[in-house]
KOLTIDREN-754807 format. One record per residue (C-alpha): residue in three letters; x, y, z; residue number from 0. Coordinates in nm, 3 decimals. Each point is the difference from the previous one (the first is absolute). Example, Ala and Ser with C-alpha at 12.3 -4.5 7.8 and 13.67 -1.06 7.14 Angstrom:
BEGIN
<site code="ALA" east="1.230" north="-0.450" up="0.780" pos="0"/>
<site code="SER" east="0.137" north="0.344" up="-0.066" pos="1"/>
This chain:
BEGIN
<site code="MET" east="0.037" north="2.827" up="-1.395" pos="0"/>
<site code="ALA" east="0.192" north="0.297" up="-0.085" pos="1"/>
<site code="GLU" east="0.322" north="-0.129" up="0.197" pos="2"/>
<site code="PHE" east="0.023" north="-0.288" up="-0.260" pos="3"/>
<site code="PRO" east="-0.028" north="0.183" up="-0.325" pos="4"/>
<site code="GLY" east="-0.062" north="-0.286" up="-0.303" pos="5"/>
<site code="VAL" east="-0.075" north="-0.248" up="0.222" pos="6"/>
<site code="ALA" east="-0.340" north="-0.201" up="-0.100" pos="7"/>
<site code="PHE" east="-0.203" north="-0.010" up="0.301" pos="8"/>
<site code="GLU" east="-0.342" north="-0.197" up="-0.007" pos="9"/>
<site code="LEU" east="-0.247" north="0.071" up="0.285" pos="10"/>
<site code="ILE" east="-0.236" north="-0.250" up="0.014" pos="11"/>
<site code="GLU" east="-0.351" north="0.064" up="0.188" pos="12"/>
<site code="GLU" east="-0.235" north="-0.142" up="-0.208" pos="13"/>
<site code="ASN" east="-0.181" north="-0.350" up="0.111" pos="14"/>
<site code="THR" east="0.202" north="0.030" up="0.313" pos="15"/>
<site code="ASP" east="-0.078" north="0.084" up="0.354" pos="16"/>
<site code="HIS" east="0.385" north="0.055" up="0.050" pos="17"/>
<site code="PRO" east="0.134" north="0.245" up="-0.258" pos="18"/>
<site code="TYR" east="0.345" north="-0.097" up="-0.062" pos="19"/>
<site code="LEU" east="0.306" north="0.160" up="-0.238" pos="20"/>
<site code="VAL" east="0.182" north="-0.209" up="-0.239" pos="21"/>
<site code="ILE" east="0.374" north="0.129" up="-0.049" pos="22"/>
<site code="PRO" east="0.305" north="-0.140" up="-0.210" pos="23"/>
<site code="ALA" east="0.231" north="-0.241" up="0.147" pos="24"/>
<site code="GLU" east="0.309" north="0.176" up="-0.078" pos="25"/>
<site code="ARG" east="-0.134" north="0.350" up="0.172" pos="26"/>
<site code="THR" east="-0.111" north="-0.235" up="0.324" pos="27"/>
<site code="ALA" east="0.263" north="0.120" up="0.240" pos="28"/>
<site code="GLY" east="-0.043" north="0.369" up="-0.118" pos="29"/>
<site code="ILE" east="-0.347" north="0.001" up="0.051" pos="30"/>
<site code="CYS" east="0.007" north="-0.170" up="0.331" pos="31"/>
<site code="ARG" east="0.263" north="0.253" up="0.113" pos="32"/>
<site code="PHE" east="-0.197" north="0.287" up="-0.112" pos="33"/>
<site code="LEU" east="-0.346" north="-0.144" up="0.189" pos="34"/>
<site code="ARG" east="0.158" north="-0.073" up="0.288" pos="35"/>
<site code="ASP" east="0.180" north="0.334" up="0.044" pos="36"/>
<site code="ASP" east="-0.237" north="0.284" up="-0.156" pos="37"/>
<site code="PRO" east="-0.148" north="0.184" up="0.314" pos="38"/>
<site code="ASP" east="-0.369" north="0.012" up="-0.139" pos="39"/>
<site code="LEU" east="0.056" north="-0.457" up="-0.041" pos="40"/>
<site code="ARG" east="0.218" north="-0.122" up="0.268" pos="41"/>
<site code="LEU" east="-0.069" north="-0.344" up="-0.092" pos="42"/>
<site code="ASP" east="0.277" north="-0.127" up="0.259" pos="43"/>
<site code="ALA" east="-0.152" north="-0.380" up="0.023" pos="44"/>
<site code="LEU" east="0.012" north="-0.273" up="-0.250" pos="45"/>
<site code="SER" east="-0.258" north="-0.176" up="0.228" pos="46"/>
<site code="ASN" east="-0.001" north="-0.304" up="-0.347" pos="47"/>
<site code="LEU" east="0.138" north="-0.114" up="-0.312" pos="48"/>
<site code="SER" east="-0.180" north="-0.270" up="-0.171" pos="49"/>
<site code="SER" east="0.038" north="-0.127" up="-0.360" pos="50"/>
<site code="VAL" east="-0.272" north="-0.150" up="-0.218" pos="51"/>
<site code="ASP" east="0.049" north="-0.216" up="-0.327" pos="52"/>
<site code="GLU" east="-0.232" north="0.201" up="-0.261" pos="53"/>
<site code="GLY" east="0.101" north="-0.269" up="-0.279" pos="54"/>
<site code="GLU" east="0.273" north="0.182" up="-0.225" pos="55"/>
<site code="ILE" east="0.073" north="0.280" up="0.250" pos="56"/>
<site code="LEU" east="0.064" north="-0.038" up="0.361" pos="57"/>
<site code="THR" east="-0.070" north="0.280" up="0.220" pos="58"/>
<site code="VAL" east="0.157" north="0.116" up="0.311" pos="59"/>
<site code="VAL" east="-0.224" north="0.184" up="0.257" pos="60"/>
<site code="TYR" east="0.119" north="0.253" up="0.298" pos="61"/>
<site code="HIS" east="-0.230" north="0.064" up="0.263" pos="62"/>
<site code="LEU" east="0.115" north="0.336" up="0.124" pos="63"/>
<site code="PHE" east="-0.141" north="0.221" up="0.295" pos="64"/>
<site code="SER" east="0.074" north="0.299" up="0.171" pos="65"/>
<site code="TYR" east="0.035" north="0.041" up="0.364" pos="66"/>
<site code="GLU" east="0.015" north="0.369" up="0.021" pos="67"/>
<site code="HIS" east="-0.332" north="0.069" up="-0.230" pos="68"/>
<site code="ARG" east="-0.155" north="-0.351" up="0.046" pos="69"/>
<site code="HIS" east="-0.051" north="-0.071" up="-0.373" pos="70"/>
<site code="TYR" east="0.047" north="-0.320" up="-0.204" pos="71"/>
<site code="SER" east="0.119" north="-0.050" up="-0.337" pos="72"/>
<site code="VAL" east="0.055" north="-0.294" up="-0.240" pos="73"/>
<site code="LEU" east="0.289" north="-0.010" up="-0.278" pos="74"/>
<site code="LYS" east="-0.037" north="-0.258" up="-0.260" pos="75"/>
<site code="VAL" east="0.321" north="-0.076" up="-0.232" pos="76"/>
<site code="ARG" east="-0.034" north="-0.297" up="-0.277" pos="77"/>
<site code="VAL" east="0.282" north="-0.125" up="-0.159" pos="78"/>
<site code="PRO" east="-0.051" north="-0.261" up="-0.268" pos="79"/>
<site code="ARG" east="0.084" north="-0.389" up="0.100" pos="80"/>
<site code="GLY" east="0.284" north="-0.056" up="-0.199" pos="81"/>
<site code="ALA" east="0.186" north="0.288" up="0.181" pos="82"/>
<site code="PRO" east="-0.135" north="0.068" up="0.312" pos="83"/>
<site code="ASP" east="0.194" north="0.242" up="0.093" pos="84"/>
<site code="VAL" east="-0.039" north="0.278" up="0.259" pos="85"/>
<site code="PRO" east="0.255" north="0.260" up="0.198" pos="86"/>
<site code="THR" east="0.005" north="-0.073" up="0.357" pos="87"/>
<site code="VAL" east="-0.163" north="0.207" up="0.240" pos="88"/>
<site code="GLN" east="0.212" north="-0.099" up="0.325" pos="89"/>
<site code="THR" east="0.189" north="0.318" up="-0.029" pos="90"/>
<site code="VAL" east="-0.365" north="0.209" up="0.029" pos="91"/>
<site code="TRP" east="-0.154" north="-0.270" up="0.291" pos="92"/>
<site code="PRO" east="0.234" north="-0.217" up="0.154" pos="93"/>
<site code="GLY" east="-0.238" north="-0.232" up="0.071" pos="94"/>
<site code="ALA" east="-0.079" north="-0.031" up="-0.337" pos="95"/>
<site code="GLY" east="0.292" north="-0.319" up="-0.021" pos="96"/>
<site code="TRP" east="-0.208" north="-0.193" up="0.176" pos="97"/>
<site code="PHE" east="-0.288" north="0.030" up="-0.218" pos="98"/>
<site code="GLU" east="0.214" north="0.028" up="-0.362" pos="99"/>
<site code="ARG" east="0.162" north="-0.348" up="0.131" pos="100"/>
<site code="GLU" east="-0.362" north="-0.152" up="0.030" pos="101"/>
<site code="ALA" east="-0.107" north="0.083" up="-0.373" pos="102"/>
<site code="TYR" east="0.333" north="-0.086" up="-0.133" pos="103"/>
<site code="ASP" east="-0.053" north="-0.341" up="0.168" pos="104"/>
<site code="LEU" east="-0.319" north="-0.072" up="-0.071" pos="105"/>
<site code="MET" east="-0.088" north="0.189" up="-0.327" pos="106"/>
<site code="GLY" east="0.320" north="0.052" up="-0.167" pos="107"/>
<site code="ILE" east="0.022" north="0.362" up="0.042" pos="108"/>
<site code="ASN" east="0.374" north="0.132" up="-0.064" pos="109"/>
<site code="PHE" east="0.029" north="0.317" up="0.214" pos="110"/>
<site code="MET" east="0.331" north="0.153" up="-0.114" pos="111"/>
<site code="GLY" east="0.232" north="0.167" up="0.225" pos="112"/>
<site code="HIS" east="-0.140" north="-0.219" up="0.331" pos="113"/>
<site code="ASN" east="0.296" north="-0.050" up="0.239" pos="114"/>
<site code="ASP" east="-0.110" north="-0.389" up="0.033" pos="115"/>
<site code="LEU" east="-0.198" north="-0.091" up="-0.258" pos="116"/>
<site code="ARG" east="-0.042" north="-0.385" up="0.081" pos="117"/>
<site code="ARG" east="-0.290" north="-0.247" up="0.100" pos="118"/>
<site code="ILE" east="-0.173" north="0.053" up="0.366" pos="119"/>
<site code="MET" east="-0.278" north="-0.277" up="-0.030" pos="120"/>
<site code="LEU" east="0.102" north="-0.276" up="-0.204" pos="121"/>
<site code="PRO" east="0.339" north="-0.178" up="-0.033" pos="122"/>
<site code="ASP" east="0.282" north="0.133" up="-0.194" pos="123"/>
<site code="ASP" east="-0.024" north="-0.321" up="-0.254" pos="124"/>
<site code="TRP" east="-0.399" north="0.048" up="-0.041" pos="125"/>
<site code="VAL" east="-0.062" north="0.029" up="-0.360" pos="126"/>
<site code="GLY" east="-0.258" north="0.273" up="-0.092" pos="127"/>
<site code="HIS" east="-0.204" north="0.228" up="0.192" pos="128"/>
<site code="PRO" east="-0.349" north="-0.180" up="0.098" pos="129"/>
<site code="LEU" east="-0.224" north="0.383" up="-0.041" pos="130"/>
<site code="ARG" east="0.049" north="0.002" up="-0.343" pos="131"/>
<site code="LYS" east="-0.299" north="-0.127" up="-0.214" pos="132"/>
<site code="ASP" east="0.214" north="-0.255" up="-0.198" pos="133"/>
<site code="TRP" east="0.185" north="-0.144" up="0.298" pos="134"/>
<site code="VAL" east="-0.001" north="-0.398" up="-0.058" pos="135"/>
<site code="GLU" east="0.056" north="-0.157" up="0.366" pos="136"/>
<site code="GLN" east="0.288" north="-0.308" up="-0.065" pos="137"/>
<site code="GLU" east="-0.081" north="-0.326" up="0.095" pos="138"/>
<site code="GLU" east="0.222" north="-0.006" up="0.323" pos="139"/>
<site code="TYR" east="0.259" north="0.196" up="0.149" pos="140"/>
<site code="HIS" east="0.302" north="-0.199" up="0.118" pos="141"/>
<site code="GLY" east="-0.146" north="-0.317" up="-0.007" pos="142"/>
<site code="MET" east="-0.295" north="0.120" up="0.163" pos="143"/>
<site code="GLY" east="-0.348" north="-0.001" up="-0.187" pos="144"/>
<site code="THR" east="-0.186" north="0.370" up="-0.034" pos="145"/>
<site code="SER" east="-0.332" north="-0.160" up="-0.049" pos="146"/>
<site code="ARG" east="-0.262" north="0.100" up="0.239" pos="147"/>
<site code="ASN" east="-0.351" north="-0.203" up="0.132" pos="148"/>
<site code="GLU" east="-0.276" north="0.240" up="-0.149" pos="149"/>
<site code="PRO" east="-0.209" north="0.181" up="0.249" pos="150"/>
<site code="MET" east="-0.288" north="-0.169" up="-0.018" pos="151"/>
<site code="ASP" east="0.188" north="-0.366" up="0.005" pos="152"/>
<site code="VAL" east="0.142" north="0.066" up="0.363" pos="153"/>
<site code="LEU" east="-0.384" north="-0.001" up="0.157" pos="154"/>
<site code="PRO" east="-0.034" north="-0.351" up="0.014" pos="155"/>
<site code="LEU" east="0.326" north="-0.015" up="0.148" pos="156"/>
<site code="ALA" east="-0.067" north="0.248" up="0.254" pos="157"/>
<site code="ASP" east="-0.344" north="-0.198" up="0.092" pos="158"/>
<site code="ALA" east="0.177" north="-0.358" up="0.033" pos="159"/>
<site code="PRO" east="0.062" north="0.082" up="0.389" pos="160"/>
<site code="GLU" east="-0.364" north="0.038" up="0.072" pos="161"/>
<site code="LYS" east="-0.114" north="-0.245" up="-0.182" pos="162"/>
<site code="GLU" east="0.231" north="-0.261" up="0.159" pos="163"/>
<site code="LYS" east="-0.088" north="0.102" up="0.360" pos="164"/>
<site code="GLN" east="-0.365" north="-0.012" up="-0.064" pos="165"/>
<site code="SER" east="0.070" north="-0.384" up="-0.131" pos="166"/>
<site code="ASP" east="0.155" north="-0.087" up="0.340" pos="167"/>
């Protein structure tokens, strides 16, 4: 992109039905602002923000849509697991704040400049980020066990009332 000289972009089109653009983390907010404001693009809606644990890399995925032009685009920002820092895009799309809080809570991505970056789904004293592949579930939380039955082990329990009715 001519608007960002010296910035390395990577367009991924092969082996995918949905091409996407990989952008450098430190330029995220500026690039997103350009994509929103450029008259030919007008990607004015952040329809979703998701995150993916790819081992040593955590990826933030921005799903963008233009109501004016009726087109869709995807951006990805890859950051190292040990320093998962990405500038917030709250100033570009105010609704991003909720998506960023979810990615912070569940994946541990730090959205720098976010005005209220705190947990949104889990309790404040929760340990870790459960969507990370290396997350280890604690055996208990505030004295309550966290283990659950395996799904197939529950089936006999579900059938129990029927068997009791038949024996009556």
